[in-house]
Backbone as a printed PyTorch tensor [residue, N CA C, xyz], in Angstrom:
tensor([[[-73.1690, -37.6060, 127.1750],
         [-71.7270, -37.7830, 127.0760],
         [-71.3340, -37.8700, 125.5990]],

        [[-70.4210, -37.0030, 125.1750],
         [-70.0510, -36.9230, 123.7630],
         [-68.9340, -37.9080, 123.4390]],

        [[-69.2750, -38.9700, 122.7040],
         [-68.2560, -39.9480, 122.3060],
         [-67.5850, -39.5680, 120.9950]],

        [[-68.1980, -38.6230, 120.2590],
         [-67.6620, -38.2380, 118.9490],
         [-66.2240, -37.7390, 119.0640]],

        [[-65.9180, -37.0360, 120.1680],
         [-64.5760, -36.4720, 120.3350],
         [-63.5070, -37.5560, 120.5140]],

        [[-63.9330, -38.8000, 120.7450],
         [-62.9820, -39.9070, 120.9340],
         [-62.5930, -40.5850, 119.6290]],

        [[-63.2260, -40.1890, 118.5190],
         [-62.8820, -40.8140, 117.2410],
         [-61.4700, -40.4100, 116.8340]],

        [[-60.6310, -41.3880, 116.5130],
         [-59.2290, -41.1460, 116.1720],
         [-58.9450, -41.4780, 114.7080]],

        [[-57.8780, -40.8460, 114.2070],
         [-57.3760, -41.1560, 112.8700],
         [-55.8500, -41.2280, 112.8740]],

        [[-55.2860, -41.4560, 114.0680],
         [-53.8310, -41.4690, 114.1990],
         [-53.1950, -42.5890, 113.3800]],

        [[-53.8970, -43.7110, 113.2800],
         [-53.4060, -44.8430, 112.4960],
         [-54.2840, -44.9850, 111.2550]],

        [[-53.6750, -44.9610, 110.0920],
         [-54.4380, -45.0400, 108.8450],
         [-55.0400, -46.4350, 108.6710]],

        [[-56.2320, -46.4710, 108.1000],
         [-56.8590, -47.7560, 107.7890],
         [-56.0750, -48.4440, 106.6750]],

        [[-56.1630, -49.7580, 106.6390],
         [-55.4750, -50.5350, 105.6200],
         [-56.2210, -50.4580, 104.2910]],

        [[-55.4890, -50.6260, 103.2220],
         [-56.0760, -50.7460, 101.8910],
         [-56.2180, -52.2260, 101.5470]],

        [[-57.1340, -52.5360, 100.6590],
         [-57.2760, -53.9200, 100.2090],
         [-56.0320, -54.3820,  99.4580]],

        [[-55.1840, -53.4200,  99.0440],
         [-53.9550, -53.7550,  98.3180],
         [-52.7450, -53.9080,  99.2560]],

        [[-52.9570, -53.6720, 100.5490],
         [-51.8730, -53.8730, 101.5190],
         [-51.5200, -55.3570, 101.5730]],

        [[-50.2440, -55.6410, 101.7020],
         [-49.8170, -57.0390, 101.7610],
         [-49.7880, -57.5340, 103.2010]],

        [[-49.8200, -58.8460, 103.3420],
         [-49.7540, -59.4430, 104.6760],
         [-48.4820, -59.0190, 105.3920]],

        [[-47.3810, -58.9160, 104.6550],
         [-46.1060, -58.5170, 105.2520],
         [-46.1890, -57.1000, 105.8130]],

        [[-46.7810, -56.1880, 105.0550],
         [-46.9060, -54.7950, 105.4960],
         [-47.7720, -54.6920, 106.7470]],

        [[-48.8360, -55.4630, 106.7830],
         [-49.7470, -55.3990, 107.9260],
         [-49.1030, -56.0130, 109.1670]],

        [[-48.3950, -57.1010, 108.9980],
         [-47.6830, -57.7080, 110.1280],
         [-46.6950, -56.7100, 110.7290]],

        [[-46.0480, -55.9350, 109.8640],
         [-45.0950, -54.9460, 110.3300],
         [-45.7900, -53.8650, 111.1500]],

        [[-46.9920, -53.4670, 110.7270],
         [-47.7610, -52.4610, 111.4680],
         [-48.1410, -52.9640, 112.8510]],

        [[-48.5850, -54.2080, 112.9240],
         [-48.9960, -54.7720, 114.2120],
         [-47.8380, -54.8310, 115.2100]],

        [[-46.6170, -54.9190, 114.7200],
         [-45.4560, -54.9780, 115.6080],
         [-45.3240, -53.7100, 116.4500]],

        [[-45.7950, -52.5980, 115.9000],
         [-45.6230, -51.3140, 116.5690],
         [-46.9180, -50.7980, 117.1990]],

        [[-47.9570, -51.5980, 117.1750],
         [-49.2480, -51.1820, 117.7190],
         [-49.7140, -52.1570, 118.7980]],

        [[-50.6230, -51.6790, 119.6400],
         [-51.2270, -52.5500, 120.6640],
         [-52.6350, -52.9630, 120.2420]],

        [[-52.9790, -52.7310, 118.9830],
         [-54.3190, -53.0470, 118.4840],
         [-54.4950, -54.5490, 118.2880]],

        [[-55.7040, -55.0220, 118.5590],
         [-56.0430, -56.4170, 118.2580],
         [-56.4640, -56.5680, 116.8000]],

        [[-57.0050, -55.4940, 116.2140],
         [-57.4970, -55.5010, 114.8380],
         [-57.0700, -54.2210, 114.1130]],

        [[-57.1120, -54.2780, 112.7920],
         [-56.9340, -53.0850, 111.9690],
         [-58.0360, -53.0720, 110.9050]],

        [[-58.6550, -51.9000, 110.6910],
         [-59.7300, -51.8120, 109.6950],
         [-59.1830, -51.7920, 108.2690]],

        [[-59.9590, -52.3410, 107.3570],
         [-59.5990, -52.3750, 105.9370],
         [-60.6680, -51.6190, 105.1560]],

        [[-60.2400, -50.6780, 104.2910],
         [-61.1970, -49.9050, 103.5070],
         [-60.8270, -49.9600, 102.0250]],

        [[-61.8070, -49.6710, 101.1990],
         [-61.6020, -49.5760,  99.7520],
         [-62.3620, -48.3400,  99.2750]],

        [[-61.6140, -47.2780,  98.9610],
         [-62.2180, -46.0040,  98.5300],
         [-63.2460, -45.4960,  99.5500]],

        [[-62.8150, -45.4290, 100.8080],
         [-63.5980, -44.9450, 101.9510],
         [-64.6850, -45.9190, 102.4070]],

        [[-64.9220, -46.9840, 101.6750],
         [-65.9190, -47.9650, 102.0860],
         [-65.2760, -49.0120, 102.9900]],

        [[-65.8810, -49.2220, 104.1330],
         [-65.3510, -50.1870, 105.0980],
         [-65.6060, -51.6120, 104.6200]],

        [[-64.5360, -52.3970, 104.5470],
         [-64.6260, -53.7870, 104.0820],
         [-64.7130, -54.7570, 105.2570]],

        [[-63.9770, -54.4780, 106.3140],
         [-63.9460, -55.3420, 107.4870],
         [-62.6790, -55.0890, 108.2750]],

        [[-62.4690, -55.8510, 109.3300],
         [-61.2740, -55.7140, 110.1680],
         [-60.5120, -57.0300, 110.2060]],

        [[-59.1930, -56.9310, 110.1650],
         [-58.3430, -58.1160, 110.2160],
         [-57.7240, -58.2190, 111.6060]],

        [[-57.7890, -59.3850, 112.2090],
         [-57.2320, -59.6050, 113.5440],
         [-55.7730, -60.0140, 113.4440]],

        [[-54.9570, -59.5240, 114.3690],
         [-53.5320, -59.8750, 114.3660],
         [-53.3520, -61.3790, 114.5130]],

        [[-54.1460, -62.0060, 115.3660],
         [-53.9850, -63.4550, 115.6000],
         [-54.2520, -64.2680, 114.3380]],

        [[-55.1570, -63.7830, 113.4660],
         [-55.4240, -64.4770, 112.2020],
         [-54.3180, -64.2050, 111.1840]],

        [[-53.8280, -62.9750, 111.1960],
         [-52.7980, -62.5900, 110.2290],
         [-51.5050, -63.3720, 110.4510]],

        [[-51.1820, -63.6370, 111.7050],
         [-49.9280, -64.3290, 112.0200],
         [-49.9100, -65.7630, 111.4900]],

        [[-51.0720, -66.2900, 111.1540],
         [-51.1500, -67.6650, 110.6380],
         [-50.8590, -67.7320, 109.1350]],

        [[-50.8380, -66.5710, 108.4740],
         [-50.6290, -66.5520, 107.0300],
         [-49.1500, -66.7400, 106.6880]],

        [[-48.8830, -67.5930, 105.7360],
         [-47.4960, -67.8820, 105.3480],
         [-47.0560, -67.0820, 104.1230]],

        [[-47.9830, -66.7330, 103.2440],
         [-47.6340, -66.0080, 102.0200],
         [-47.6760, -64.5060, 102.2860]],

        [[-46.5410, -63.9450, 102.6670],
         [-46.4830, -62.5560, 103.0920],
         [-46.6940, -61.5520, 101.9670]],

        [[-46.4700, -61.9410, 100.7400],
         [-46.5940, -60.9950,  99.6280],
         [-48.0220, -60.9210,  99.0830]],

        [[-48.8940, -61.7970,  99.5600],
         [-50.2810, -61.7650,  99.0960],
         [-50.9900, -60.5170,  99.6450]],

        [[-51.8610, -59.9210,  98.8180],
         [-52.6360, -58.7670,  99.2610],
         [-53.7850, -59.2160, 100.1480]],

        [[-54.1800, -58.2980, 101.0240],
         [-55.1840, -58.6660, 102.0230],
         [-56.5200, -59.0190, 101.3860]],

        [[-56.7970, -58.5000, 100.1830],
         [-58.0460, -58.8350,  99.5090],
         [-58.1390, -60.3330,  99.1900]],

        [[-56.9810, -60.9840,  99.1630],
         [-56.9580, -62.4290,  98.9360],
         [-57.5360, -63.1850, 100.1260]],

        [[-57.4620, -62.5570, 101.3000],
         [-57.8980, -63.2170, 102.5330],
         [-59.1850, -62.5770, 103.0650]],

        [[-60.1040, -62.2420, 102.1870],
         [-61.3420, -61.5690, 102.5910],
         [-62.1520, -62.4190, 103.5790]],

        [[-61.9440, -63.7380, 103.5490],
         [-62.6880, -64.6080, 104.4580],
         [-62.2650, -64.4110, 105.9150]],

        [[-61.1240, -63.7570, 106.1320],
         [-60.6450, -63.5140, 107.4990],
         [-61.1660, -62.1940, 108.0750]],

        [[-61.7700, -61.3600, 107.2410],
         [-62.2190, -60.0440, 107.6880],
         [-63.4780, -60.1520, 108.5440]],

        [[-63.4840, -59.4530, 109.6660],
         [-64.6450, -59.3890, 110.5530],
         [-65.3880, -58.0790, 110.3040]],

        [[-66.7010, -58.1050, 110.3420],
         [-67.4890, -56.9630, 109.8610],
         [-68.0510, -56.0590, 110.9510]],

        [[-67.5830, -56.1660, 112.1990],
         [-68.1240, -55.3130, 113.2560],
         [-67.7000, -53.8520, 113.0640]],

        [[-68.5420, -52.9280, 113.5360],
         [-68.2310, -51.4950, 113.4600],
         [-69.1580, -50.7260, 114.3910]],

        [[-68.8040, -49.4810, 114.6580],
         [-69.6420, -48.5770, 115.4490],
         [-70.1350, -47.4570, 114.5530]],

        [[-71.2000, -46.8130, 114.9770],
         [-71.7130, -45.6450, 114.2820],
         [-71.3420, -44.3830, 115.0510]],

        [[-71.3050, -43.2620, 114.3570],
         [-70.9730, -41.9980, 115.0080],
         [-71.9770, -41.6970, 116.1170]],

        [[-71.4620, -41.1390, 117.2160],
         [-72.2990, -40.6840, 118.3380],
         [-73.0450, -41.8000, 119.0530]],

        [[-72.5420, -43.0220, 118.9770],
         [-73.0860, -44.0870, 119.8230],
         [-72.7780, -43.7620, 121.2870]],

        [[-73.6130, -44.2430, 122.1930],
         [-73.3500, -44.0400, 123.6130],
         [-72.1640, -44.8900, 124.0460]],

        [[-71.5210, -44.4930, 125.1370],
         [-70.3420, -45.2450, 125.5920],
         [-70.7220, -46.6440, 126.0620]],

        [[-71.9640, -46.8220, 126.5340],
         [-72.4030, -48.1590, 126.9340],
         [-72.5300, -49.0790, 125.7260]],

        [[-73.0760, -48.5420, 124.6180],
         [-73.1820, -49.3330, 123.3900],
         [-71.7910, -49.6950, 122.8730]],

        [[-70.8580, -48.7500, 122.9830],
         [-69.4980, -49.0040, 122.5100],
         [-68.8170, -50.0830, 123.3410]],

        [[-68.9720, -50.0110, 124.6690],
         [-68.3520, -51.0230, 125.5290],
         [-68.8980, -52.4090, 125.2160]],

        [[-70.1830, -52.4940, 124.9070],
         [-70.7690, -53.7860, 124.5390],
         [-70.1480, -54.3120, 123.2430]],

        [[-69.9400, -53.4200, 122.2610],
         [-69.3270, -53.8330, 120.9990],
         [-67.8800, -54.2820, 121.2020]],

        [[-67.1440, -53.5620, 122.0420],
         [-65.7630, -53.9590, 122.3360],
         [-65.7320, -55.3790, 122.9160]],

        [[-66.5880, -55.6300, 123.9040],
         [-66.5860, -56.9250, 124.5840],
         [-67.0970, -58.0400, 123.6760]],

        [[-68.1680, -57.7730, 122.9360],
         [-68.7690, -58.7950, 122.0740],
         [-67.8080, -59.2650, 120.9970]],

        [[-67.0180, -58.3240, 120.4660],
         [-66.1290, -58.6470, 119.3490],
         [-64.6840, -58.8920, 119.7760]],

        [[-64.4410, -58.9090, 121.1050],
         [-63.1140, -59.2300, 121.6350],
         [-62.0440, -58.3820, 120.9520]],

        [[-62.2420, -57.0590, 120.9800],
         [-61.3520, -56.1370, 120.2880],
         [-61.0610, -54.9210, 121.1510]],

        [[-60.0080, -54.1900, 120.8330],
         [-59.7740, -52.9040, 121.4830],
         [-59.8210, -51.7530, 120.4870]],

        [[-60.2900, -52.0450, 119.2610],
         [-60.4490, -51.0280, 118.2220],
         [-61.7810, -51.2400, 117.5030]],

        [[-62.5770, -50.1690, 117.4160],
         [-63.8560, -50.2270, 116.7100],
         [-63.8440, -49.2380, 115.5420]],

        [[-63.9120, -49.7180, 114.3030],
         [-64.0420, -48.7990, 113.1620],
         [-65.3500, -48.0180, 113.2910]],

        [[-65.3290, -46.7500, 112.8800],
         [-66.5140, -45.8940, 112.9660],
         [-66.9770, -45.5260, 111.5630]],

        [[-68.2740, -45.7230, 111.3090],
         [-68.8510, -45.4000, 110.0050],
         [-69.8730, -44.2810, 110.1570]],

        [[-69.9770, -43.4410, 109.1240],
         [-70.9930, -42.3930, 109.1350],
         [-72.3160, -42.9320, 108.5940]],

        [[-73.2910, -42.0480, 108.4190],
         [-74.6220, -42.4800, 107.9800],
         [-74.6150, -43.0820, 106.5810]],

        [[-73.5760, -42.7750, 105.7890],
         [-73.4530, -43.3300, 104.4380],
         [-72.5670, -44.5750, 104.4220]],

        [[-72.2820, -45.0940, 105.6200],
         [-71.4790, -46.2990, 105.7890],
         [-70.0360, -46.1250, 105.2930]],

        [[-69.5620, -44.8920, 105.3370],
         [-68.1670, -44.6150, 104.9860],
         [-67.3190, -44.5830, 106.2490]],

        [[-66.0980, -45.0470, 106.1260],
         [-65.1680, -45.0880, 107.2640],
         [-64.7120, -43.6760, 107.6090]],

        [[-64.8180, -43.2900, 108.8980],
         [-64.4010, -41.9500, 109.3280],
         [-63.3080, -41.9860, 110.3980]],

        [[-62.9830, -43.1560, 110.9170],
         [-61.9670, -43.2620, 111.9600],
         [-62.2450, -44.4690, 112.8390]],

        [[-61.7280, -44.4320, 114.0600],
         [-61.9270, -45.5790, 114.9580],
         [-61.9990, -45.1270, 116.4060]],

        [[-62.6890, -45.9220, 117.2170],
         [-62.6920, -45.7640, 118.6680],
         [-61.6700, -46.7270, 119.2470]],

        [[-60.9080, -46.2450, 120.2010],
         [-59.9640, -47.0970, 120.9190],
         [-60.4980, -47.3350, 122.3270]],

        [[-60.4280, -48.5640, 122.7880],
         [-61.0070, -48.9370, 124.0760],
         [-60.5340, -48.0370, 125.2140]],

        [[-59.2620, -47.7660, 125.2610],
         [-58.7010, -46.9600, 126.3430],
         [-59.3670, -45.5920, 126.4280]],

        [[-59.6190, -44.9590, 125.2760],
         [-60.2330, -43.6330, 125.2590],
         [-61.6770, -43.6710, 125.7210]],

        [[-62.4080, -44.7190, 125.3510],
         [-63.8060, -44.8390, 125.7560],
         [-63.9090, -45.1100, 127.2520]],

        [[-62.9900, -45.9130, 127.7850],
         [-62.9870, -46.1740, 129.2330],
         [-62.7450, -44.9000, 130.0250]],

        [[-61.9370, -44.0000, 129.4830],
         [-61.6860, -42.7310, 130.1730],
         [-62.9530, -41.8910, 130.2660]],

        [[-63.8570, -42.0140, 129.2960],
         [-65.1440, -41.3320, 129.3910],
         [-65.9100, -41.8350, 130.6080]],

        [[-65.8360, -43.1460, 130.8310],
         [-66.5080, -43.7470, 131.9810],
         [-65.8930, -43.2460, 133.2820]],

        [[-64.5590, -43.1450, 133.3270],
         [-63.8870, -42.6710, 134.5270],
         [-64.3150, -41.2550, 134.8930]],

        [[-64.6800, -40.4570, 133.8740],
         [-64.9970, -39.0520, 134.1030],
         [-66.4550, -38.8060, 134.4600]],

        [[-67.2790, -39.8440, 134.5270],
         [-68.6860, -39.6510, 134.8410],
         [-68.8690, -39.3340, 136.3260]],

        [[-69.9410, -38.6060, 136.6650],
         [-70.2350, -38.3380, 138.0800],
         [-70.3920, -39.6160, 138.8950]],

        [[-70.8300, -40.6910, 138.2470],
         [-70.9940, -41.9580, 138.9650],
         [-69.6830, -42.3830, 139.6130]],

        [[-68.5680, -42.1140, 138.9460],
         [-67.2740, -42.4970, 139.4910],
         [-66.6210, -41.3810, 140.2930]],

        [[-66.7820, -40.1520, 139.8460],
         [-65.9790, -39.0680, 140.4140],
         [-66.6240, -38.2950, 141.5520]],

        [[-67.9570, -38.2760, 141.6290],
         [-68.6150, -37.5510, 142.7110],
         [-68.5190, -38.3370, 144.0130]],

        [[-68.3260, -37.6320, 145.1050],
         [-68.2800, -38.2830, 146.4140],
         [-69.6770, -38.7370, 146.8230]],

        [[-69.7420, -39.8360, 147.5430],
         [-71.0420, -40.3250, 147.9890],
         [-70.9780, -41.7520, 148.4930]],

        [[-72.1150, -42.4120, 148.4560],
         [-72.2330, -43.7810, 148.9670],
         [-72.8070, -44.6790, 147.8810]],

        [[-72.4830, -45.9640, 147.9670],
         [-72.9270, -46.9360, 146.9760],
         [-73.5320, -48.1400, 147.6830]],

        [[-74.7180, -48.5670, 147.2010],
         [-75.3420, -49.7650, 147.7410],
         [-75.8090, -50.6490, 146.5850]],

        [[-75.9400, -51.9330, 146.8780],
         [-76.4710, -52.8810, 145.9000],
         [-77.7020, -53.5290, 146.5170]],

        [[-78.8260, -53.4390, 145.7920],
         [-80.0810, -54.0040, 146.2730],
         [-80.5800, -55.0700, 145.3030]],

        [[-81.5220, -55.8910, 145.7840],
         [-82.0260, -56.9910, 144.9700],
         [-83.5320, -57.1310, 145.1670]],

        [[-84.2100, -57.5080, 144.0630],
         [-85.6550, -57.7400, 144.1420],
         [-86.0710, -58.6320, 142.9830]],

        [[-87.2740, -59.2050, 143.0690],
         [-87.8140, -59.9950, 141.9720],
         [-87.9170, -59.1190, 140.7270]],

        [[-87.5890, -59.6930, 139.5560],
         [-87.5990, -58.9520, 138.3080],
         [-88.9460, -58.2740, 138.0510]],

        [[-90.0270, -58.9700, 138.3460],
         [-91.3620, -58.4490, 138.0460],
         [-91.8020, -57.3540, 139.0050]],

        [[-91.0660, -57.1590, 140.0970],
         [-91.5190, -56.2280, 141.1400],
         [-90.7110, -54.9400, 141.2400]],

        [[-89.5260, -54.8960, 140.6430],
         [-88.6970, -53.7090, 140.8400],
         [-89.1300, -52.5960, 139.8860]],

        [[-88.7710, -51.3670, 140.2390],
         [-89.1030, -50.2120, 139.4050],
         [-88.0620, -49.1300, 139.6140]],

        [[-87.4990, -48.6090, 138.5260],
         [-86.5300, -47.5210, 138.6410],
         [-87.1770, -46.2750, 139.2510]],

        [[-88.4070, -46.0110, 138.8660],
         [-89.0830, -44.8300, 139.4150],
         [-89.2960, -44.9800, 140.9220]],

        [[-89.6150, -46.2020, 141.3760],
         [-89.7890, -46.4520, 142.8040],
         [-88.4710, -46.2870, 143.5440]],

        [[-87.3890, -46.8090, 142.9430],
         [-86.0600, -46.6800, 143.5670],
         [-85.6830, -45.2110, 143.7030]],

        [[-85.9020, -44.4350, 142.6530],
         [-85.5970, -43.0000, 142.6870],
         [-86.4020, -42.3060, 143.7810]],

        [[-87.6760, -42.6740, 143.8730],
         [-88.5490, -42.0560, 144.8740],
         [-88.0830, -42.3700, 146.2870]],

        [[-87.6300, -43.6030, 146.5100],
         [-87.1520, -43.9980, 147.8420],
         [-85.9220, -43.1790, 148.2300]],

        [[-84.9780, -43.0370, 147.2910],
         [-83.7580, -42.2850, 147.5880],
         [-84.0880, -40.8170, 147.8540]],

        [[-84.8930, -40.2130, 146.9840],
         [-85.1800, -38.7810, 147.1050],
         [-86.0710, -38.4630, 148.3010]],

        [[-86.9270, -39.4280, 148.6960],
         [-87.7750, -39.1980, 149.8750],
         [-86.9530, -39.1700, 151.1570]],

        [[-85.7140, -39.6680, 151.0750],
         [-84.8050, -39.6200, 152.2210],
         [-83.8210, -38.4630, 152.0940]],

        [[-84.2060, -37.4410, 151.3140],
         [-83.4110, -36.2160, 151.1460],
         [-81.9990, -36.5150, 150.6480]],

        [[-81.9270, -37.3940, 149.6380],
         [-80.6140, -37.7590, 149.0850],
         [-80.6610, -37.6480, 147.5640]],

        [[-79.5570, -37.2420, 146.9720],
         [-79.4610, -37.1420, 145.5190],
         [-79.0040, -38.4700, 144.9310]],

        [[-79.7080, -38.9200, 143.8880],
         [-79.3270, -40.1390, 143.1740],
         [-78.4110, -39.7520, 142.0180]],

        [[-77.1590, -40.2080, 142.0610],
         [-76.1790, -39.8580, 141.0310],
         [-76.1770, -40.8330, 139.8650]],

        [[-76.7100, -42.0200, 140.0820],
         [-76.7660, -42.9980, 139.0030],
         [-77.1390, -44.3690, 139.5240]],

        [[-77.6620, -45.2110, 138.6230],
         [-77.9580, -46.6030, 138.9710],
         [-77.9770, -47.4390, 137.7070]],

        [[-77.6660, -48.7010, 137.8680],
         [-77.7050, -49.6120, 136.7310],
         [-77.9490, -51.0360, 137.2100]],

        [[-78.4560, -51.8690, 136.3120],
         [-78.6720, -53.2820, 136.6280],
         [-77.3340, -53.9930, 136.5340]],

        [[-76.8400, -54.4940, 137.6460],
         [-75.5140, -55.1010, 137.6850],
         [-75.5420, -56.6220, 137.6000]],

        [[-76.7340, -57.2310, 137.7650],
         [-76.8290, -58.6840, 137.6180],
         [-78.2920, -59.0910, 137.5190]],

        [[-78.5320, -60.1920, 136.7950],
         [-79.8670, -60.7750, 136.6820],
         [-79.7210, -62.2890, 136.7610]],

        [[-80.4790, -62.9330, 137.6370],
         [-80.4190, -64.3930, 137.7520],
         [-81.6610, -64.8900, 138.4660]],

        [[-82.1270, -66.0760, 138.0960],
         [-83.2690, -66.7220, 138.7520],
         [-84.4460, -65.7620, 138.9640]],

        [[-84.7640, -64.9790, 137.9430],
         [-85.8840, -64.0290, 137.9910],
         [-85.6770, -62.9130, 139.0120]],

        [[-84.4470, -62.7240, 139.4540],
         [-84.1420, -61.6150, 140.3570],
         [-83.2000, -60.6360, 139.6670]],

        [[-83.2550, -59.3960, 140.0910],
         [-82.4140, -58.3580, 139.5130],
         [-81.6330, -57.6560, 140.6260]],

        [[-80.3510, -57.4240, 140.3690],
         [-79.5240, -56.6570, 141.2970],
         [-79.2710, -55.2770, 140.7010]],

        [[-79.4090, -54.2590, 141.5270],
         [-79.2760, -52.8790, 141.0700],
         [-78.2380, -52.1720, 141.9300]],

        [[-77.2700, -51.5520, 141.2740],
         [-76.2370, -50.7820, 141.9610],
         [-76.5940, -49.3060, 141.9060]],

        [[-76.5740, -48.6540, 143.0640],
         [-76.9270, -47.2420, 143.1650],
         [-75.7530, -46.4270, 143.6850]],

        [[-75.5600, -45.2520, 143.1030],
         [-74.5850, -44.2860, 143.6290],
         [-75.3600, -43.0460, 144.0700]],

        [[-75.1590, -42.6500, 145.3320],
         [-75.8870, -41.5180, 145.8980],
         [-74.9190, -40.5230, 146.5150]],

        [[-75.4080, -39.3000, 146.6920],
         [-74.6250, -38.3210, 147.4350],
         [-74.6020, -38.6980, 148.9050]],

        [[-73.8060, -37.9840, 149.6810],
         [-73.7310, -38.2770, 151.1010],
         [-75.0920, -38.0630, 151.7610]],

        [[-75.5560, -39.0770, 152.5100],
         [-76.8480, -39.0060, 153.1770],
         [-76.9160, -40.0950, 154.2390]],

        [[-78.0820, -40.2170, 154.8550],
         [-78.2850, -41.2060, 155.9150],
         [-78.5510, -42.5680, 155.2780]],

        [[-77.4990, -43.3800, 155.1290],
         [-77.6280, -44.6790, 154.4740],
         [-78.5540, -45.6070, 155.2540]],

        [[-78.4900, -45.5530, 156.5630],
         [-79.3370, -46.4350, 157.3850],
         [-80.8080, -46.1800, 157.1100]],

        [[-81.1740, -44.9190, 156.9990],
         [-82.5650, -44.5690, 156.7360],
         [-83.0070, -45.0690, 155.3680]],

        [[-82.1150, -44.9390, 154.3670],
         [-82.4430, -45.3790, 153.0130],
         [-82.5920, -46.8940, 152.9480]],

        [[-81.6750, -47.6130, 153.5630],
         [-81.7430, -49.0810, 153.5160],
         [-82.9680, -49.6060, 154.2530]],

        [[-83.3580, -48.9260, 155.3260],
         [-84.5760, -49.3260, 156.0330],
         [-85.7990, -49.1340, 155.1420]],

        [[-85.8110, -48.0360, 154.3770],
         [-86.9400, -47.7780, 153.4790],
         [-86.9870, -48.8210, 152.3650]],

        [[-85.8340, -49.1460, 151.8200],
         [-85.8010, -50.1830, 150.7810],
         [-86.3220, -51.5040, 151.3330]],

        [[-85.9820, -51.8110, 152.5470],
         [-86.4340, -53.0540, 153.1700],
         [-87.9540, -53.0770, 153.2910]],

        [[-88.5440, -51.9430, 153.6540],
         [-90.0010, -51.8680, 153.7740],
         [-90.6830, -52.0730, 152.4210]],

        [[-90.0100, -51.6940, 151.3470],
         [-90.5640, -51.8520, 150.0020],
         [-90.2070, -53.2100, 149.3860]],

        [[-89.6220, -54.0960, 150.1650],
         [-89.3530, -55.4500, 149.6950],
         [-88.0270, -55.6510, 148.9860]],

        [[-87.1350, -54.6580, 149.0550],
         [-85.8050, -54.7970, 148.4560],
         [-84.8440, -55.3710, 149.4930]],

        [[-83.9730, -56.2560, 149.0530],
         [-82.9590, -56.8210, 149.9360],
         [-81.6390, -56.0910, 149.7220]],

        [[-81.0470, -55.6220, 150.8120],
         [-79.7380, -54.9700, 150.7250],
         [-78.6600, -56.0490, 150.6670]],

        [[-77.8960, -56.0880, 149.5720],
         [-76.8310, -57.0830, 149.4390],
         [-75.5350, -56.6050, 150.0630]],

        [[-75.2010, -55.3620, 149.8140],
         [-73.9540, -54.8290, 150.3600],
         [-73.9100, -53.3300, 150.1730]],

        [[-73.0320, -52.6870, 150.8990],
         [-72.7770, -51.2560, 150.7250],
         [-71.2720, -51.0530, 150.7370]],

        [[-70.8400, -49.9850, 150.1020],
         [-69.4060, -49.7340, 149.9580],
         [-69.0630, -48.3270, 150.3970]],

        [[-67.8660, -48.2090, 150.9230],
         [-67.2860, -46.8840, 151.0170],
         [-66.9370, -46.4650, 149.6050]],

        [[-67.0960, -45.2200, 149.3150],
         [-66.9240, -44.7150, 147.9520],
         [-65.5860, -45.1250, 147.3490]],

        [[-64.4960, -44.8830, 148.0480],
         [-63.1610, -45.1310, 147.5070],
         [-62.9540, -46.6180, 147.2090]],

        [[-63.4490, -47.4740, 148.0860],
         [-63.2700, -48.9180, 147.9140],
         [-63.9740, -49.4120, 146.6570]],

        [[-65.2270, -48.9640, 146.4550],
         [-65.9910, -49.4100, 145.2900],
         [-65.3730, -48.9080, 143.9900]],

        [[-65.0050, -47.6330, 143.9620],
         [-64.4680, -47.0610, 142.7330],
         [-63.1410, -47.6990, 142.3610]],

        [[-62.3240, -48.0040, 143.3490],
         [-61.0500, -48.6460, 143.0600],
         [-61.2800, -50.0290, 142.4600]],

        [[-62.2510, -50.7540, 143.0070],
         [-62.5830, -52.0830, 142.4880],
         [-63.1240, -51.9980, 141.0650]],

        [[-63.9960, -51.0180, 140.8050],
         [-64.5810, -50.8630, 139.4760],
         [-63.5280, -50.4690, 138.4600]],

        [[-62.6440, -49.5590, 138.8290],
         [-61.5870, -49.1420, 137.9140],
         [-60.6290, -50.2950, 137.6310]],

        [[-60.3370, -51.0910, 138.6620],
         [-59.4620, -52.2460, 138.4500],
         [-60.0740, -53.2220, 137.4560]],

        [[-61.3880, -53.4330, 137.5410],
         [-62.0570, -54.3380, 136.6080],
         [-62.0230, -53.7730, 135.1890]],

        [[-62.2020, -52.4620, 135.0560],
         [-62.1460, -51.8400, 133.7340],
         [-60.7480, -51.9550, 133.1430]],

        [[-59.7290, -51.7500, 133.9930],
         [-58.3520, -51.8590, 133.5240],
         [-58.0240, -53.3050, 133.1580]],

        [[-58.6060, -54.2660, 133.9070],
         [-58.3830, -55.6750, 133.5710],
         [-58.9730, -56.0060, 132.2160]],

        [[-60.2070, -55.4600, 131.9470],
         [-60.8370, -55.6820, 130.6450],
         [-59.9410, -55.1350, 129.5300]],

        [[-59.3970, -53.9500, 129.7700],
         [-58.5300, -53.3440, 128.7500],
         [-57.2890, -54.1790, 128.5140]],

        [[-56.6450, -54.6640, 129.5970],
         [-55.4400, -55.4840, 129.4550],
         [-55.7630, -56.7890, 128.7470]],

        [[-56.9180, -57.3710, 129.0770],
         [-57.3290, -58.6380, 128.4440],
         [-57.4790, -58.4590, 126.9400]],

        [[-58.1270, -57.3690, 126.5360],
         [-58.3520, -57.1450, 125.1100],
         [-57.0820, -56.7220, 124.3830]],

        [[-56.0650, -56.2840, 125.1450],
         [-54.7940, -55.8890, 124.5370],
         [-53.8480, -57.0570, 124.3640]],

        [[-54.2050, -58.2230, 124.9160],
         [-53.3220, -59.3910, 124.8530],
         [-53.2220, -59.8910, 123.4230]]])
C-alpha cells in the first residue's frame, strides 16, 4: 500500500520567525491539532494548538517557545499501520514527514491515512469474519492460514486484535465459505471461537471506531 501519495503540502509549515498571533490565526481556520515548524527545510518540531492558546505574548516569535515544540515525525513510505500508531501515540491528526536527510517534505493527515485503510481488501471484499483465541505460546499464523485454506477458503487478512493473560485474540477476514467447517477445524486445533460477524455488521463497526478516533483527535 503506497502511503507516499498521501503526503500533503496544502498548508505551509511554520517558520521559527512566525509569531504566536500569526499561528493562532492559522489554527482558527484549520482542524489540525498541531502545526510543524521548520528552519531552512530542517524540521524543528510541532506546536500544539492547546499549548499555543496558553501564550499571552502574541508578538513573540515561536522560537522563543522552543520548549513547547514536540519532536514526533514520520518517514517517507512508512506503512499505514506504523502511521496510525504514530497518530495515536502522539495524540495528533497531523504527522510531519521527513526524508532520509531529515528534511521536511510535507505532512500526513489522519483522515487521508484512514481512507487507505478503508480501501483495503480486508474492508471492501465480501466475505466472513471470525475472532479466535488461543494461548500466546501455542498460536501460529502459518497454522491459521493452513486451517483456512484446507477448508477451500481464501484468507483475505488477519491481525492480532487483543492480548491478555498470556492469550491472544486474532481477527480473520475470509472469502465466502463454509464457516461451520472452519470453526470446527479451529476447535480441533485448540482455538476457541469468540464470535463471528456478518460482513456488513463488522465493517460498519470498524469504520465507526476509525471515525471516532478521527473525531477524537480533531477535538
